[in-house]
C-alpha positions as CSV (number, residue, x, y, z in Angstrom):
1,M,-35.5,6.0,27.5
2,P,-32.0,8.0,27.8
3,Y,-28.9,5.9,27.8
4,L,-25.4,7.3,28.3
5,V,-22.8,5.8,26.1
6,W,-18.8,6.4,25.4
7,K,-17.4,7.6,21.9
8,Q,-14.2,8.4,20.9
9,S,-12.9,11.2,19.1
10,G,-9.3,10.8,17.9
11,K,-7.1,9.9,20.9
12,N,-9.8,11.4,23.3
13,R,-13.4,9.7,25.4
14,Y,-16.3,11.6,26.0
15,L,-19.5,10.8,27.1
16,V,-22.9,11.5,25.3
17,M,-26.4,11.2,26.8
18,R,-29.5,9.7,23.7
19,W,-32.5,8.9,23.5
20,K,-34.3,6.5,21.7
21,K,-37.8,5.7,20.2
22,R,-38.8,3.2,17.5
23,I,-40.3,5.1,13.5
24,N,-41.9,3.1,11.2
25,G,-40.7,0.3,13.5
26,I,-37.1,0.9,13.7
27,P,-35.2,2.0,16.7
28,A,-33.5,5.2,15.8
29,V,-31.6,7.5,17.9
30,V,-34.0,11.5,18.2
31,K,-31.5,13.4,20.1
32,E,-28.1,13.4,21.8
33,I,-26.0,15.3,24.3
34,S,-22.7,15.8,24.5
35,I,-21.3,15.5,28.3
36,G,-17.4,15.6,28.0
37,N,-15.7,13.6,30.8
38,I,-16.7,12.4,34.1
39,E,-15.2,15.5,35.5
40,N,-18.1,17.5,33.4
41,L,-20.6,14.5,34.4
42,A,-20.0,15.4,38.2
43,R,-21.0,19.0,38.1
44,I,-23.6,18.6,35.9
45,V,-25.1,15.7,38.9
46,E,-24.1,18.7,41.6
47,G,-25.6,21.5,39.6
48,D,-29.0,22.5,39.4
49,L,-30.6,21.3,35.5
50,S,-34.2,21.6,36.8
51,G,-36.0,23.9,33.7
52,I,-32.6,22.9,31.4
53,D,-32.9,21.6,27.8
54,L,-29.8,20.6,25.9
55,V,-29.9,19.8,22.6
56,S,-26.2,18.7,20.8
57,Y,-25.4,18.0,16.8
58,G,-22.8,17.4,14.9
59,Y,-20.9,20.9,13.5
60,G,-17.8,21.3,12.9
61,V,-18.3,19.6,9.2
62,T,-21.3,21.3,8.4
63,A,-20.6,24.4,9.3
64,S,-17.8,24.7,7.6
65,V,-19.6,22.9,4.8
66,M,-21.4,26.2,4.5
67,A,-18.5,28.5,4.8
68,M,-17.1,26.9,1.7
69,D,-20.1,27.7,0.4
70,K,-20.3,31.2,1.0
71,E,-17.4,31.5,-1.2
72,I,-17.5,29.6,-4.1
73,G,-21.2,29.4,-4.8
74,L,-21.9,25.7,-5.5
75,R,-25.4,25.7,-4.4
76,E,-26.9,28.7,-6.1
77,T,-24.4,27.5,-9.4
78,I,-26.8,24.1,-9.1
79,D,-30.2,25.8,-8.8
80,T,-29.3,28.2,-11.8
81,V,-28.1,25.7,-14.0
82,M,-30.9,22.8,-13.0
83,G,-33.8,25.1,-12.1
84,H,-36.0,25.2,-8.7
85,R,-39.3,26.1,-8.4
86,E,-41.0,24.4,-6.0
87,N,-40.9,25.2,-2.3
88,G,-39.0,21.8,-1.5
89,L,-35.1,21.2,-1.0
90,S,-33.6,22.2,-4.3
91,P,-30.7,21.0,-6.1
92,G,-28.2,22.8,-4.7
93,D,-29.8,22.2,-1.1
94,Y,-29.8,18.2,-1.6
95,A,-26.0,18.5,-3.2
96,L,-24.8,20.3,0.3
97,I,-26.9,17.2,2.3
98,F,-24.6,14.7,0.2
99,I,-21.0,16.8,0.4
100,M,-21.8,16.8,4.8
101,N,-22.8,13.2,5.6
102,R,-19.6,12.2,3.1
103,L,-17.3,14.1,5.1
104,S,-19.3,13.2,8.7
105,D,-20.6,10.1,8.3
106,P,-20.2,8.5,4.9
107,G,-23.5,6.4,3.8
108,S,-26.3,5.4,1.9
109,K,-28.7,7.8,1.1
110,S,-31.1,5.5,3.4
111,G,-29.1,6.6,6.2
112,M,-28.6,10.0,6.0
113,G,-32.3,11.5,7.4
114,E,-31.0,9.8,10.5
115,W,-27.5,11.0,10.0
116,M,-29.2,14.3,9.8
117,V,-31.1,13.7,12.9
118,N,-28.1,13.8,14.4
119,D,-26.2,17.0,13.2
120,F,-26.8,20.7,12.4
121,A,-27.6,20.1,8.8
122,S,-31.3,19.2,10.5
123,T,-31.3,22.3,11.5
124,L,-30.6,24.1,7.4
125,F,-32.6,22.2,6.0
126,R,-35.8,19.5,5.8
127,P,-35.7,16.4,6.4
128,V,-34.3,14.2,3.5
129,T,-35.4,10.8,2.2
130,A,-33.5,7.9,0.0
131,Q,-36.6,8.7,-2.6
132,G,-35.9,12.2,-3.0
133,F,-32.0,11.8,-3.7
134,W,-33.4,9.9,-6.2
135,N,-35.4,11.6,-7.5
136,L,-33.3,14.2,-8.0
137,M,-30.1,12.5,-9.0
138,D,-32.6,11.3,-11.8
139,R,-32.7,15.2,-12.9
140,F,-28.8,15.4,-13.5
141,S,-27.4,15.3,-17.4
142,D,-24.4,14.6,-18.2
143,T,-23.9,18.5,-20.0
144,D,-26.1,19.6,-16.4
145,M,-23.1,17.9,-14.1
146,K,-20.5,19.8,-17.0
147,L,-21.9,22.8,-17.3
148,I,-21.7,23.4,-13.0
149,R,-18.4,22.2,-12.7
150,E,-17.0,24.6,-15.9
151,R,-19.4,27.6,-13.5
152,I,-17.2,26.6,-10.4
153,R,-13.6,26.4,-12.3
154,E,-14.5,30.0,-12.8
155,R,-15.3,30.7,-9.9
156,L,-12.4,29.5,-8.2
157,I,-10.3,31.3,-11.0
158,S,-11.3,33.9,-10.0
159,L,-11.0,34.2,-6.5
160,G,-7.4,33.7,-7.6
161,Y,-7.2,30.0,-6.3
162,D,-3.4,29.5,-8.6
163,H,-3.9,26.6,-11.9
164,S,-1.0,27.3,-13.2
165,R,0.6,24.0,-12.5
166,L,-1.8,20.9,-13.0
167,F,-1.4,17.2,-11.6
168,V,-3.0,15.4,-13.8
169,D,-3.7,10.9,-12.8
170,G,-6.3,8.6,-12.5
171,S,-7.9,6.3,-10.7
172,N,-10.7,4.0,-10.0
173,L,-12.8,2.0,-7.2
174,Y,-13.7,-1.8,-7.3
175,T,-17.2,-2.3,-6.4
176,F,-19.5,-5.6,-6.0
177,M,-22.7,-4.4,-8.6
178,Q,-22.9,-6.3,-12.0
179,Q,-21.4,-4.8,-15.0
180,N,-23.4,-2.0,-17.1
181,D,-22.6,0.5,-18.3
182,M,-20.2,1.8,-16.0
183,A,-18.7,-1.1,-13.8
184,R,-16.6,-2.8,-16.3
185,K,-13.7,-4.5,-15.6
186,G,-10.1,-3.3,-16.2
187,H,-6.8,-2.5,-14.1
188,N,-7.7,-2.2,-10.9
189,K,-5.3,-0.4,-8.6
190,K,-5.7,-2.4,-6.2
191,H,-5.5,-5.9,-7.8
192,R,-8.6,-6.8,-8.0
193,Y,-9.2,-7.9,-10.8
194,D,-12.4,-10.1,-10.2
195,L,-13.9,-7.4,-9.6
196,N,-15.8,-4.7,-11.6
197,Q,-14.9,-1.1,-11.1
198,V,-15.8,2.5,-11.9
199,S,-13.8,4.8,-13.2
200,Y,-12.3,8.5,-12.6
201,H,-9.5,11.2,-13.3
202,M,-8.5,14.2,-11.3
203,A,-6.3,17.4,-12.6
204,S,-5.1,19.9,-8.7
205,N,-3.1,22.1,-7.9
206,Y,-0.4,22.0,-5.8
207,D,-2.7,23.2,-2.7
208,Y,-4.6,19.9,-3.6
209,I,-8.0,22.1,-4.8
210,P,-9.1,19.7,-7.8
211,F,-9.7,22.2,-11.4
212,D,-12.0,19.1,-13.2
213,G,-11.9,15.2,-12.1
214,D,-14.8,13.2,-14.1
215,S,-16.3,9.6,-14.1
216,Y,-15.7,7.5,-16.9
217,P,-16.3,2.7,-17.8
218,G,-13.7,0.9,-15.5
219,N,-12.7,-0.9,-18.8
220,I,-11.5,2.4,-20.4
221,P,-8.3,2.8,-20.2
222,D,-6.0,6.2,-18.4
223,S,-4.4,6.9,-22.2
224,K,-7.9,7.1,-23.6
225,S,-9.2,9.7,-21.2
226,F,-6.4,12.0,-22.0
227,G,-8.9,13.7,-24.2
228,M,-11.4,15.2,-21.6
229,I,-8.8,15.9,-19.1
230,V,-7.5,18.0,-22.0
231,E,-11.1,19.9,-23.1
232,N,-12.1,20.3,-19.4
233,T,-9.4,22.2,-18.2
234,P,-7.6,25.7,-18.3
235,E,-5.5,26.8,-21.7
236,D,-2.9,28.7,-19.9
237,A,-2.4,25.9,-16.9
238,I,1.2,23.4,-17.4
239,L,0.2,19.9,-17.9
240,I,1.8,17.4,-15.2
241,F,1.3,13.4,-16.2
242,D,2.0,10.1,-15.7
243,R,3.5,7.7,-18.2
244,G,-0.4,5.6,-18.8
245,Y,-1.9,9.0,-20.6
246,N,1.4,8.4,-23.1
247,S,1.5,8.2,-26.9
248,E,0.9,10.0,-29.9
249,D,-2.8,11.1,-30.5
250,N,-2.4,12.4,-26.5
251,V,0.8,14.5,-27.4
252,R,-0.5,15.6,-30.2
253,R,-3.9,17.1,-28.2
254,I,-2.0,19.4,-26.3
255,M,0.8,20.8,-28.9
256,K,-0.9,24.2,-28.2
257,R,-0.1,24.4,-24.9
258,K,2.3,23.4,-22.4
259,Y,2.8,20.2,-20.9
260,I,5.5,17.9,-19.3
261,G,5.2,14.4,-18.8
262,A,8.3,10.6,-18.6
263,L,9.1,8.4,-20.7
264,I,9.0,4.8,-20.3
265,Q,12.3,3.3,-19.8
266,S,12.3,0.7,-21.3
267,D,10.7,2.3,-24.8
268,H,14.3,4.4,-24.9
269,R,17.1,2.3,-23.9
270,D,19.1,4.4,-26.0
271,L,18.6,7.5,-23.2
272,M,19.1,5.5,-20.2
273,A,22.3,3.8,-21.1
274,M,23.3,6.9,-21.6
275,P,26.6,7.2,-18.6
276,L,24.9,9.3,-15.6
277,P,26.6,10.3,-11.9
278,R,24.1,9.9,-9.5
279,D,21.9,12.6,-8.4
280,S,22.2,14.7,-11.3
281,S,21.0,15.2,-15.0
282,L,21.8,16.0,-18.6
283,E,19.7,17.6,-21.7
284,T,19.1,16.0,-25.1
285,R,16.6,16.1,-27.5
286,K,15.2,13.4,-29.3
287,V,11.9,13.1,-31.3
288,V,9.0,11.3,-29.0
289,Y,5.5,10.5,-30.3
290,G,6.2,12.2,-33.2
291,I,7.0,15.9,-32.0
292,D,11.0,16.8,-31.2
293,H,11.2,17.5,-27.0
294,R,13.6,18.8,-25.6
295,I,14.5,15.3,-22.9
296,I,16.1,16.0,-19.1
297,L,17.2,12.9,-17.8
298,Y,18.4,12.6,-14.3
299,H,19.5,9.8,-11.9
300,S,18.3,10.1,-8.1
301,T,20.3,8.4,-5.5
302,K,16.5,8.1,-3.2
303,L,14.8,7.1,-6.2
304,E,17.4,4.3,-7.3
305,R,17.4,2.6,-3.7
306,K,12.9,3.1,-3.5
307,R,12.5,1.1,-7.1
308,I,15.4,-1.3,-6.0
309,I,13.5,-2.5,-2.8
310,S,10.1,-2.5,-5.1
311,F,11.5,-4.1,-7.7
312,M,13.3,-7.2,-5.9
313,K,9.7,-7.6,-3.3
314,R,8.0,-7.9,-7.2
315,F,10.4,-10.1,-8.2
316,R,10.8,-12.3,-5.4
317,R,7.2,-12.8,-5.9
318,V,7.6,-13.3,-9.7
319,Y,9.8,-16.0,-9.5
320,S,7.8,-17.5,-7.0
321,K,4.7,-17.8,-8.8
322,A,6.2,-19.2,-11.5
323,R,8.1,-22.0,-10.2
324,K,4.8,-23.2,-8.3
325,I,3.3,-22.9,-12.2
326,M,6.3,-24.6,-13.9
327,Q,6.4,-27.6,-10.9
328,S,2.1,-27.8,-11.3
329,G,2.2,-30.2,-13.1
330,D,-0.3,-29.3,-16.4
331,S,0.2,-29.9,-19.0
332,D,0.2,-25.6,-20.3
333,S,2.2,-25.0,-17.7
334,L,4.6,-23.5,-19.8
335,Q,2.5,-21.4,-21.5
336,K,0.7,-20.4,-18.4
337,A,3.9,-19.0,-17.4
338,Q,5.3,-17.3,-20.4
339,Y,2.0,-15.9,-20.1
340,Y,2.3,-14.5,-15.9
341,L,5.9,-13.6,-16.4
342,E,5.0,-11.7,-19.8
343,A,1.8,-9.7,-18.3
344,E,4.9,-9.0,-15.4
345,N,7.4,-7.9,-17.9
346,L,9.9,-9.7,-16.6
347,N,9.6,-12.8,-19.4
348,E,12.8,-11.6,-20.5
349,T,14.5,-11.2,-17.2
350,I,13.6,-15.2,-15.9
351,L,13.7,-17.7,-18.5
352,L,12.0,-21.0,-19.0
353,P,11.6,-23.6,-18.6
354,S,14.7,-23.5,-16.5
355,M,13.8,-21.0,-13.9
356,K,17.6,-19.1,-14.9
357,I,18.0,-15.5,-14.4
358,N,19.1,-13.2,-17.7
359,G,22.6,-11.8,-15.3
360,E,22.9,-9.3,-18.2
361,R,19.3,-8.6,-18.6
362,M,19.2,-7.9,-14.5
363,R,22.3,-5.8,-14.3
364,E,20.1,-3.5,-17.3
365,R,17.3,-3.1,-15.4
366,F,19.1,-2.7,-11.9
367,S,21.0,0.2,-14.2
368,M,17.8,1.9,-15.2
369,L,16.1,2.0,-11.7
370,G,17.3,5.6,-10.3
371,K,16.9,7.4,-13.7
372,S,14.1,9.2,-15.0
373,A,13.5,10.7,-18.5
374,L,11.3,14.1,-19.1
375,F,9.4,15.1,-21.9
376,T,8.4,18.2,-22.2
377,D,7.7,21.5,-24.8
378,I,9.3,23.6,-22.1
379,E,12.0,25.7,-23.1
380,G,14.1,28.7,-20.4
381,E,13.1,26.4,-17.5
382,K,15.9,24.7,-15.3
383,P,16.4,21.2,-15.7
384,E,16.3,20.8,-12.0
385,D,13.1,23.0,-12.0
386,L,10.7,21.3,-14.3
387,I,12.4,18.5,-12.0
388,D,11.4,19.3,-9.2
389,L,8.1,20.0,-11.0
390,Y,7.1,16.8,-12.2
391,R,8.3,15.1,-8.4
392,K,5.6,16.9,-7.5
393,R,3.1,15.0,-9.6
394,N,2.2,13.1,-6.5
395,R,0.2,16.0,-5.3
396,V,-2.7,14.7,-7.5
397,E,-2.0,10.5,-5.7
398,H,-2.4,12.1,-2.8
399,C,-5.9,13.4,-3.5
400,F,-6.6,10.1,-4.4
401,R,-5.4,8.1,-1.0
402,T,-8.0,10.9,1.1
403,I,-10.8,9.6,-1.2
404,S,-10.5,6.3,-0.4
405,M,-9.5,6.8,3.7
406,G,-11.6,9.3,4.0
407,D,-14.6,7.2,2.2
408,L,-15.6,9.8,0.0
409,M,-16.6,7.8,-3.0
410,S,-17.1,4.3,-2.3
411,P,-19.1,1.7,-1.8
412,I,-21.8,3.4,-4.7
413,Y,-25.1,2.5,-3.7
414,H,-26.3,2.2,-6.9
415,W,-26.6,0.0,-9.8
416,T,-27.9,2.1,-12.9
417,P,-25.1,4.4,-14.8
418,Q,-26.7,7.0,-15.3
419,K,-27.0,7.2,-11.1
420,I,-23.5,5.5,-10.5
421,R,-22.5,9.2,-12.7
422,V,-24.4,11.2,-11.1
423,H,-22.7,9.8,-7.6
424,M,-19.1,10.4,-8.3
425,F,-20.1,13.7,-9.3
426,F,-21.2,14.6,-5.9
427,S,-18.0,13.2,-5.2
428,Y,-16.3,14.9,-6.6
429,L,-17.6,18.1,-5.4
430,A,-17.5,17.1,-1.3
431,Y,-13.1,16.2,-1.6
432,L,-13.9,19.9,-3.4
433,F,-15.2,21.2,-0.1
434,L,-12.3,19.3,1.3
435,A,-9.7,20.3,-0.3
436,L,-11.3,24.5,0.4
437,I,-11.3,23.2,4.0
438,Y,-8.3,22.1,4.8
439,N,-6.1,25.2,3.2
440,R,-7.6,27.4,5.5
441,I,-7.2,25.2,8.7
442,R,-3.2,24.5,7.5
443,T,-3.3,28.6,7.9
444,S,-3.6,27.6,11.7
445,I,-2.3,24.4,12.0
446,D,0.3,23.9,9.8
447,T,1.1,19.7,10.5
448,V,-2.8,19.5,9.1
449,S,-3.6,16.8,6.3
450,L,-6.7,16.1,4.2
451,I,-7.5,13.2,6.1
452,T,-6.7,15.0,9.3
453,S,-8.7,17.4,8.7
454,I,-11.9,15.2,8.7
455,D,-11.0,14.2,12.3
456,I,-10.8,17.7,13.3
457,L,-14.2,19.4,12.0
458,R,-15.8,15.7,13.4
459,Q,-14.6,16.7,16.8
460,I,-16.2,20.0,16.4
461,R,-20.4,20.1,18.5
462,I,-22.7,23.0,18.7
463,V,-24.6,22.6,22.6
464,Y,-28.3,24.5,23.0
465,V,-29.1,25.3,26.1
466,S,-32.9,26.3,26.9
467,R,-34.1,27.3,30.7
468,G,-37.1,28.5,30.3
469,T,-38.0,31.0,26.6
470,K,-34.0,32.0,26.9
471,T,-31.5,29.9,24.9
472,E,-28.0,30.2,24.1
473,N,-25.6,28.0,22.1
474,R,-21.5,27.0,22.3
475,I,-19.2,25.5,20.3
476,D,-18.3,21.8,22.5
477,T,-14.8,21.1,21.1
478,R,-12.7,17.6,22.4
479,T,-9.2,19.2,21.5
480,P,-6.9,22.5,20.8
481,E,-6.7,21.8,17.2
482,A,-10.8,21.5,17.2
483,R,-11.1,25.1,19.4
484,L,-9.0,26.5,17.6
485,V,-9.9,25.0,14.4
486,A,-13.4,26.2,15.5
487,E,-12.0,30.1,16.3
488,R,-10.4,30.8,13.6
489,L,-13.3,29.6,10.8
490,R,-14.9,31.5,13.3
491,L,-18.0,29.1,12.9
492,L,-20.3,29.6,15.6
493,D,-21.5,32.9,13.2
494,L,-23.2,30.1,11.7
495,A,-25.0,29.4,14.5
496,K,-28.5,30.2,14.6
497,P,-29.9,30.1,18.4
């Protein structure tokens, strides 16, 4: 039975006609035709539609993924590593289908069959089943995934993608699954300390393109995962990393390569006490983490303002909670408040049991808020250039935000450590494809971002118009941006009439 529904694409609404039928007793959409606005519907009603069959598929994401695969050869690489002798879907096919789904309409493996019915992917691949995915995932070993990442990294470098400076950081995502070898409790980025989490790291360049990424158990701190990063990033790349990776062991791991890190302020109060005018820098040397380093101290007005606002917001929250603990009347309230303040690193600033504020310690804190100290083994570069390079480390943080906002990794519909690892591997590949597609799109639309790239691609559909034995196809877009992207990426060339 056909029926009309409105769909939303960004700020635009458009009509689609859908057909439903029961498949294994479950109602499912089996065909969908994009009509457009009311004016388009009026033209269709007034015209002669006898003998015409229309079919519309989601197209922008799937066609873009196929275009990127032609460039980097992911499917061929996976099939070469994993081996494929059967006539069915290959391991590389499954990976591409996963990537298309994650960028189009993220869902579980059980829901991919329904998604494919309305997507151009159904014209490229045989129908998929959840069991097929699960069986395929069981074949991937850590060694296989490592080798695939290495070959894709080599391919990116051979194509000229810049790997000279890599920004390194770690993140995690919480999950409602029971504890296992991957899902463990740790310092959760979204403060869900009551739940288990899965951690992962990424090393991306200035253009958000990852050259390494891997998952690991949620209870392993960032500093302990640094060895994996060093082992799997090009040796000629400068590594720019956050304070969470600071340790003597980690610094010794990278003694033969170039790097930039930042010191923890409270561990180097001698440097923080050095007089330094706002928006200026100075150089010195100091042995940190067992090695003599070039130290660049700088004071930023913008950073100071931002940190003051953040610190005062946190200070008011912590002070209020500590006072409630002290006023609870519990016999161990003092001990609880001490533990809480120590965890928040404010035990020297908020004094117990009086709840008075240590004025001297507070002034010291404020004097450090605008300052940062970098340590590096890079000689000869101007201090301002190294400062600017370190400030760009938020590029990798933007990668994490995109992964979170786009649901590229979560939720995880798996319960065994091995399948979680494979799921995270496929998700990493989905983000890689998004970054590559984004870099193509931004040459035409300079205001585009990683996340809006997905929105634009989702607005691109393909319509097949059949009358008798003749079939034509055309790109159907909802916005000028989507039309421009479809033209510049030559997406219609990938369609099969």
